C-alpha positions in Angstrom: -20.8 -6.9 20.6 -17.4 -6.3 19.1 -16.3 -10.0 19.8 -19.5 -11.3 18.4 -18.9 -9.2 15.2 -15.4 -10.7 14.9 -16.7 -14.1 15.2 -19.4 -13.7 12.6 -17.1 -12.1 10.2 -14.5 -14.9 10.6 -17.2 -17.5 10.3 -18.5 -16.0 7.0 -14.8 -16.0 5.7 -14.0 -19.6 6.7 -17.3 -21.3 5.7 -16.7 -21.1 1.8 -13.3 -22.7 2.2 -14.9 -25.7 4.0 -17.7 -26.4 1.4 -15.5 -28.8 -0.6 -14.6 -30.6 2.7 -18.2 -31.0 3.6 -18.8 -32.9 0.4 -16.0 -35.3 1.0 -16.6 -35.7 4.8 -20.3 -36.2 4.4 -20.0 -39.0 1.9 -17.0 -40.7 3.7 -18.4 -40.1 7.1 -21.7 -41.7 6.0 -19.9 -44.7 4.5 -17.9 -45.1 7.7 -21.0 -44.8 9.9 -22.8 -47.5 7.7 -19.7 -49.7 7.8 -19.7 -49.4 11.6 -23.3 -50.4 11.8 -23.1 -53.4 9.5 -20.0 -54.5 11.6 -22.3 -54.7 14.6 -21.8 -51.3 16.3 -24.6 -48.9 17.2 -24.5 -45.4 15.9 -23.0 -44.2 19.3 -19.7 -45.8 18.3 -19.1 -43.8 15.0 -20.5 -40.7 16.7 -18.2 -40.8 19.7 -15.1 -42.1 17.7 -15.5 -39.3 15.1 -15.9 -36.8 17.9 -12.8 -37.9 19.9 -10.4 -39.7 17.4 -11.1 -37.5 14.4 -8.8 -39.4 12.1 -10.7 -40.9 9.1 -8.1 -43.4 8.1 -7.5 -44.6 11.6 -11.2 -44.8 12.3 -11.7 -47.2 9.5 -8.8 -49.3 10.7 -10.1 -49.2 14.2 -13.2 -51.2 13.2 -10.9 -54.1 12.4 -9.0 -53.5 15.6 -12.2 -53.5 17.7 -13.3 -56.9 16.1 -9.8 -58.5 16.6 -8.2 -60.0 19.7 -6.8 -57.4 22.2 -3.4 -56.4 20.9 -2.4 -53.0 22.6 1.3 -53.0 21.2 0.1 -53.8 17.6 -2.7 -51.2 17.9 -0.3 -48.5 19.1 2.2 -49.2 16.3 -0.5 -49.2 13.7 -2.0 -45.9 15.0 1.5 -44.3 15.1 2.2 -45.3 11.5 -1.1 -44.1 10.2 -1.2 -40.8 12.0 2.6 -39.9 12.2 2.3 -37.4 9.3 0.5 -35.0 11.7 3.8 -34.4 13.4 5.0 -32.7 10.2 1.7 -30.7 9.8 2.4 -29.5 13.4 5.8 -28.3 12.6 4.5 -26.5 9.5 1.8 -24.8 11.6 3.9 -23.6 14.6 4.0 -20.0 13.3 0.4 -19.8 12.4 -0.9 -21.1 15.7 1.4 -18.8 17.8 -0.4 -16.5 20.2 -3.9 -17.9 19.8 -4.6 -18.6 23.5 -7.2 -21.3 24.3 -8.0 -21.9 20.7 -4.6 -23.3 20.1 -5.4 -26.6 22.0 -8.4 -27.2 19.9 -6.6 -26.2 16.6 -4.0 -28.9 17.4 -6.5 -31.5 18.2 -8.6 -30.8 15.1 -5.8 -30.6 12.5 -6.7 -33.3 10.1 -5.3 -33.4 6.5 -8.0 -31.3 5.0 -7.9 -28.6 7.8 -4.2 -28.4 7.5 -4.6 -27.8 3.7 -6.9 -24.9 4.2 -5.4 -23.3 7.3 -1.9 -23.5 5.8 -2.7 -22.2 2.3 -5.7 -19.9 2.7 -5.2 -16.3 2.4 -7.1 -14.7 5.3 -9.1 -11.7 4.2 -8.0 -8.3 5.5 -10.0 -7.4 8.6 -10.7 -11.0 9.5 -9.3 -12.2 12.9 -6.7 -14.9 12.2 -7.5 -17.0 15.3 -11.2 -17.1 14.8 -10.8 -17.9 11.0 -8.5 -20.9 11.8 -10.9 -22.0 14.6 -14.0 -21.9 12.5 -12.3 -23.8 9.6 -11.3 -26.6 12.1 -14.7 -26.6 13.9 -16.7 -26.8 10.7 -14.6 -29.6 9.3 -14.8 -31.5 12.6 -18.6 -31.1 12.6 -19.0 -32.3 9.1 -17.1 -35.6 9.9 -19.1 -36.1 13.1 -22.4 -35.3 11.4 -21.7 -37.7 8.5 -20.5 -40.5 10.6 -23.5 -40.2 13.0 -26.0 -40.1 10.2 -24.3 -43.1 8.6 -24.4 -45.0 11.8 -28.2 -44.3 12.1 -28.9 -44.9 8.4 -27.0 -48.1 8.3 -29.9 -49.9 10.1 -32.3 -49.0 7.2 -30.1 -48.9 4.1 -28.1 -51.5 2.2 -26.0 -50.4 -0.6 -22.4 -50.9 -1.9 -20.1 -48.0 -0.8 -17.1 -49.2 -2.8 -15.3 -46.4 -4.5 -16.9 -43.6 -2.4 -13.4 -42.9 -0.9 -12.3 -41.5 -4.2 -14.1 -38.3 -3.3 -11.1 -37.4 -1.0 -8.6 -38.2 -3.8 -10.4 -35.8 -6.0 -10.6 -33.2 -3.4 -6.8 -33.3 -2.7 -6.1 -33.0 -6.4 -8.2 -29.9 -6.5 -6.3 -28.4 -3.5 -3.1 -29.3 -5.1 -4.1 -27.5 -8.4 -5.2 -24.4 -6.5 -2.0 -24.2 -4.7 -0.1 -24.7 -8.0 -1.9 -21.7 -9.5 -1.2 -19.5 -6.4 2.6 -20.1 -6.7 4.8 -18.3 -9.2 7.6 -20.9 -8.7 6.5 -24.4 -8.0 9.3 -25.4 -5.5 6.9 -27.0 -2.9 4.9 -28.9 -5.6 8.0 -30.4 -7.1 9.5 -31.3 -3.8 6.2 -33.0 -2.8 5.8 -34.9 -6.1 9.5 -35.9 -6.3 9.6 -37.1 -2.7 6.4 -39.2 -3.1 7.5 -40.9 -6.3 11.0 -41.6 -5.0 9.9 -43.0 -1.8 7.1 -45.0 -3.4 9.6 -46.6 -5.7 12.1 -47.3 -2.9 9.9 -48.4 0.0 6.6 -49.6 -1.7 3.0 -48.4 -1.3 2.7 -49.7 2.3 5.7 -48.0 3.8 6.4 -44.8 1.8 4.4 -42.3 3.7 6.9 -41.6 6.6 10.0 -41.5 4.4 8.1 -39.1 2.0 7.3 -36.8 4.9 11.0 -36.8 6.0 12.1 -36.1 2.5 9.6 -33.2 2.1 10.7 -31.7 5.4 14.3 -32.0 4.4 13.7 -30.4 1.0 11.5 -27.6 2.5 14.3 -26.8 5.1 17.2 -26.8 2.5 15.1 -24.6 0.1 13.4 -22.4 2.7 15.1 -19.2 1.6 14.1 -19.4 -2.2 10.6 -20.7 -1.4 10.0 -17.7 1.0 11.4 -15.4 -1.6 9.0 -16.8 -4.2 6.1 -16.5 -1.9 5.7 -20.3 -1.3 5.3 -20.0 2.5 2.4 -18.0 4.1 
């Protein structure tokens, strides 16, 4: 009974944080499922791919890969380039995921951009179990994406509408997350590091190749300024 109470309390604390993610994932997942359907795949494909790959950008690109000639090396390189940013997410979450037992494996698997944003920045309420809170944030976001993709795959057989521009929902959501983090911090070291690194690398490497250099610059900046950031309360 005590364990059940901990779970319920953690679920209630985690759920409100995931509501904005639901809005974004539901619409994008729906568009992804419909796109899969009109590309000739049954709803089982977006359902299983969203369940096992759980990488929105990669799943959209995977449609083209599935329709192209077999090219394993090119597929591997493309996948690595798209998802390599998760290596840096993992480094940032080492401390938070420490000592969580069996939950840790699922938390690592389910750490997408949005889940990382919540689990890294959220102030877990006092009395709420940290492990279960992180677990339910991850599980709920995972469910939202699978639900949206599956529904889109089914609805794609009946609906025909233009989904162009729907992906802006995710852009808007990240802007809100950034603003919330900005308001939390007294000194905006992390925000300036992120913005500066992104602008510099975009200028130097172009929009198709700036993501990995940006992550490296951010990692370097956070490492160099770790002491003042921690003192200002920038890390949690």
